[in-house]
Every structure is written in C-alpha cells, then in structure tokens.
N, C-alpha and C positions, 0 to 999 in steps of 0.2 A: 615621353617619347614624341618628338614633333614630327608630324609627317606632311610634307608640303607638296601640293600639286601645282604645276604652272600649265596653263593652257593658254598658249601664246600664239596668236595670229600673226606670223610672219613668214616671208617668202623664202624658202630654203630648199635645197635639194641634197639629201645626204640619208643614209640609214644603214642599218645592218641586221643580221639575223640575231635572234636572242632567245633565251629561254621561255619568253612568254608567248611565242606565236602560236602555240596550241591551247592557249587558255581561252575560256569564254571571254567575249567582248573584247579581245585583243585588238581585232580591226574594227571595232565600234567606237568612235569617239564619244567622250563622255556625254555631249550634247545630244547625241543621237541615241543613248540608252532609253528605251521606252518603259516607264515605270508600270504602265498598265499591264506589261507582259510578266511582272515579277510579283509574285505572291509572298507574304511574309509568313513565317511559321514560328511559334514560339516552342522552344526546345531547351529546356533547363539541364539537360545532360550534356549539353555542347560547352566547351570553353572558348571556342573561337567561331565567328560567323561562317556558315557554309553554304555556298551558293552552287545550285545544281540546274542543269538543264532537264526539264520535265518532259517536254514535247519540242517539236520543231521550232516554235516560237512561244514557248512557255518556260519560264524559270521560277525558282523559289529560292528565297533566302531564309536561312534557319537561324534563328538567334535566341540567346537566352533572355530572360524577363528584362534585366536592365539594358542589355544591349539593343532590345526590341524598342523599349521607350526612348532611348535615345534617337535610333533610326526614325521613329515615328515624329520626333520633335524637330527634325530637319528640313529646311526648305527643299524643293524638289531638286534643284541643282545639286545640293549637298548629298541627297540620296543617291543620286547618280555616281557621284565621286565615290561615296561609300561602296556602291556595288562593284564599280571599277576596282577597287582595291581590294575587295573580297575576291573579285574573279581572277585577279593577279596572283592570289595567294600571299599577299603582303603582311597580311595579319599573321601568319604562320612565320614568315621571315622575322617579323618584329619580336615575335615569342621566342625564337631560336637566336635572336641577336645576330641576325645575318645583315647587319647594318651597311656592309660594304659589297653586298650582292650586286648582281647586274641590274642597272636601272632601267625602267621601262621608257621607252620613247616610241612613238608612232607618228608618221607623217603621212598626211592625206590631203587630197584636193577637194576643194568645195566652193562653189560660186566663183570659179576663176581664179581662186588664190590657194597657195600652199599653206598648211598649218602643221605645227608640231605640237604635239601632246606629251608631257614628260612628268613621271612621278620620280621623287627623290626622297629617299629615307634618311633622316638626319638623326645621329645617336645622341640626343639631348633633349631634355624637357622643354616644352613650349615657353614655361616662364623663363628659363634660362637662356632660351633661343632669341626671345623677343627683342631685346637690344640689338642684336646682331641683324635680325630679320629687317627691322625698320631703319637700320642705319645705312640707308641706299648710297650714300657718298662713298662708303668704304667697298662696294660690291666690285668695282673695277680692280682692287687690290687682292681681292681672294676668290671671287667666283670664277674667274677666267685662268687661274692658276693650272697649268697644263692641260688646259681645255682642248688645245689643237694638236696634242701629242698622241700618237696612236698608242694603243694599249699593248701591254707586253713587249714592248721595243720594236714593233713591227716597223717595216720600212714604208715610206710613201706618205702621201698627204690626204686629209680628207677632202671631200668636195667643197667644203665651206670652212674657213678660219673666222672665228669670232675675235676681233682685234682689239676692241675696246668697248666698256659700258660705262660711260660717264653720266652722272646724274646731275640734273639741273631742275630748275623750278620755273613754270611759265604762270605768274600769278600764284595761286594756291595749288596749281597741278604738278605734280611731280612727273618727270619724264626721263628716260634713258635714251641718251644720245648712243646708239649702237653702231659700230663700223664692222663690217664683215668684207671678206673677199671670196668671191666664188671662181671655182676652176673648172667648171664644166657647163657646157651650154651658153652661157651668159657670162663669160669670165669677166672679172674686174672688181673693182673696190665699190662698196655701196653704203649708203647711210640709212639706217632705219631709226625713226623715233618712236620709241614705246611708252605709252601713257602707264602709269602705275595706278591702279584702282585698288586703293588700300582700305581694306576691310578688316585690318588685324586686331581690331578692338571688337568685333561683332562676334557674339556667342550664339549657339554653342560651336560654331566653326568659324574660327579666325582664318582669313586668307587675304592674299593680294593676288591681282591678275594683270598681266602685261598685255597691252593692245595696241595694235599699230595706230598712231595719230592720224595717218593719212597714207594713201598708196604711195610707195617708194618708187624710185626710178627703176628698181629692180623688178617691181610688180608689174609696171608699165611695160617694161622690156619682156617680160614672160608672157604677158597678154598678147603683145605683138607676135611673139613667135608662135604662139598657140593658134593664131589666126592665119599662119602661113599655109 
C-alpha cells in the first residue's frame, strides 16, 4: 500500500468540513507536531498504532515491537508524518480497505502565507506505484481529472480551480508550472511554480515535496490585502 503525503506551500483559499475535524492533531500542521510531547510505548497486543492524549500537552503512541523499531528508525520529520497518520485513523482505514474515504486536507496561515497539507491514500503497492509517481510529465493528464468538480453532483464552484500542472526542468531541477483561478477576494488567474524535491529513492520513507519556487503574484496580492 502506498500512502503519500503532500505538504505544499502554496497560496490558496478553500476548505470544507470533514470527518477528521475532531481527531488529535487535525489543526496541527505536521511541521508543528512536537515530538518531545509524545512518548512511545511498546505493546505487542496491538495490531495497529494507537495514539492517545494523556494530558493537556502530553501524548503517547503505542506500537508493537516491529512498528516501534520502524518508528525509531525514522527521521524526525517522518516521525511527525507517522504521528499525523495515526492521529487521523488512516492506518485503520488502510486495514479496512477504505481507500476511497474522505481525504484529509488542512489549510493554515503562517509567516504571511497560506499552506495546504493533504494526505491521500492510494490503493497500490509502492513498488507498483513508483513508475507513476516519478512520471511527472503525465501528472497533468490524470492528477487533475475532476479535481474542480463538486462532490456528489453539488452545484456551484470551488473558491479555486486548478487548471493545469505542467512539468518542466530548469537544469536538473524539476518544476510544475501550475495555473489556478481564484473566485474570491483576489479573483483572477495566477501562475505558481512548484519545485519538485524528489526523495523517492530514500529509505525507509520515500517521498517528494512540492515547494513554491518564489512568491507568486497571488502571494504578493494577498500580502497587500492583509496590510489594508
């Protein structure tokens, strides 16, 4: 099973209520999860990781021996991601094969910019998924399919449409030329260049991250509005 997490620093304004709102760490971005507040417990009677809130600012993650060894082998950022997935109950969703359940998305503002954090479960092994994951040129053909359509046939439009996601290289650096349309506050069409930080060959946690190449016209406009 491949489980991908995208932590993308982009400027956007949209969101909706979902099943995750009452879970631990729902409104805590991955980067802000404090590992010193989470103690690890070995419990070999468990099948899945269990995250609990012990006190106001203390948590525990209970894992069986093999899971604990894996967790301890991770870099700090990957531990934070692991805790986020446990807090959202996604390990149980994977066990129950709820591949098409509601995806977690959280938008927050920090340091004058808006950020979106999204977790997507993909029903395929990582080995099988790898050729698709690293075929960045094809993303515009399948990633955006129905992305701007409202769920369950609802009428109306989202606050933002993602119009295209075209891949190109600048030297050795892979970049997505992303075009979006906003319909609230700063209406109009905008271009976002997202750097692809590719660590898909790194173990034990392969990943890639999308990051803004530089502040966009949209970022500058939102900053101007925030100063009014």
